C-alpha positions in Angstrom: -0.1 0.0 0.0 1.3 3.4 -0.9 1.0 5.6 2.0 2.2 9.2 3.4 2.8 10.0 7.1 2.4 13.6 8.4 2.8 15.3 11.7 -0.2 17.2 12.8 1.2 20.4 14.3 3.2 22.7 11.9 3.2 20.3 9.1 -0.4 19.7 8.5 -2.1 22.3 10.8 -0.5 25.8 11.2 -0.1 26.5 14.9 1.2 30.2 14.3 -2.0 31.9 15.8 -1.6 30.0 19.0 2.1 31.0 19.2 1.4 34.6 18.7 -1.5 34.5 21.3 0.9 32.9 23.9 4.0 34.9 23.0 5.7 31.4 22.3 5.4 30.2 25.7 3.5 26.8 25.7 0.7 26.6 28.2 -1.3 23.2 28.0 -4.5 24.7 29.2 -4.5 27.5 26.7 -3.2 25.3 23.9 -5.8 22.6 24.8 -8.6 25.5 24.4 -7.1 26.2 20.7 -7.2 22.3 20.1 -10.6 21.7 21.3 -12.0 24.7 19.5 -10.3 23.7 16.3 -8.5 27.1 15.6 -5.8 25.8 13.5 -5.9 26.4 9.7 -3.8 24.0 7.3 -0.4 24.8 6.5 -0.3 26.5 3.0 0.1 24.0 0.2 -0.3 21.2 2.6 -4.0 20.4 1.7 -3.3 20.2 -2.1 -0.3 18.0 -2.0 -2.4 15.5 0.5 -5.7 15.7 -1.6 -3.4 14.7 -4.7 -1.7 11.8 -2.9 -5.3 10.5 -1.7 -6.7 10.8 -5.4 -3.8 9.0 -6.4 -4.5 6.2 -4.2 -2.4 6.8 -1.3 -3.3 6.2 2.3 -3.0 9.1 4.6 -1.7 8.8 8.2 -1.3 11.6 10.5 1.0 11.4 13.7 0.9 13.6 16.9 2.1 14.1 20.4 -1.2 15.4 21.3 -3.0 13.4 24.1 -5.8 10.8 23.5 -8.4 13.3 24.7 -7.7 15.7 21.9 -8.2 13.0 19.1 -11.7 13.9 18.2 -11.0 17.6 17.9 -7.8 17.1 16.2 -9.6 14.9 13.7 -12.4 17.3 13.3 -9.8 20.2 12.7 -8.0 18.0 10.0 -10.9 17.2 8.0 -14.3 18.9 8.0 -16.9 18.8 10.8 -18.3 22.1 10.9 -16.6 23.1 14.1 -14.0 25.9 14.1 -11.6 25.8 11.5 -12.1 22.9 8.9 -8.8 22.3 7.3 -10.4 19.8 4.9 -7.9 17.1 4.5 -9.3 14.1 3.0 -10.7 11.5 5.7 -10.0 8.5 3.8 -8.1 7.6 0.3 -10.4 8.3 -2.8 
């Protein structure tokens, strides 16, 4: 099976807005708010690349160091669940 593996933060989803908000000082509580409210847009160019890969039959895998408690929000942010920022990544190969 052909596949690509992508990291979530700053590879697939841009966290620049959180870095500015937090003045580059990571705080688990405020970061969790950004994650659960799905505030991260797609990294420019990545959505097109991943969509093209999916259309060519590649399986898409995302890796993250985020805790399991943030899985649903992370998946919602990556795809299109209508909450917060929908990055629009394909949820399965096409």
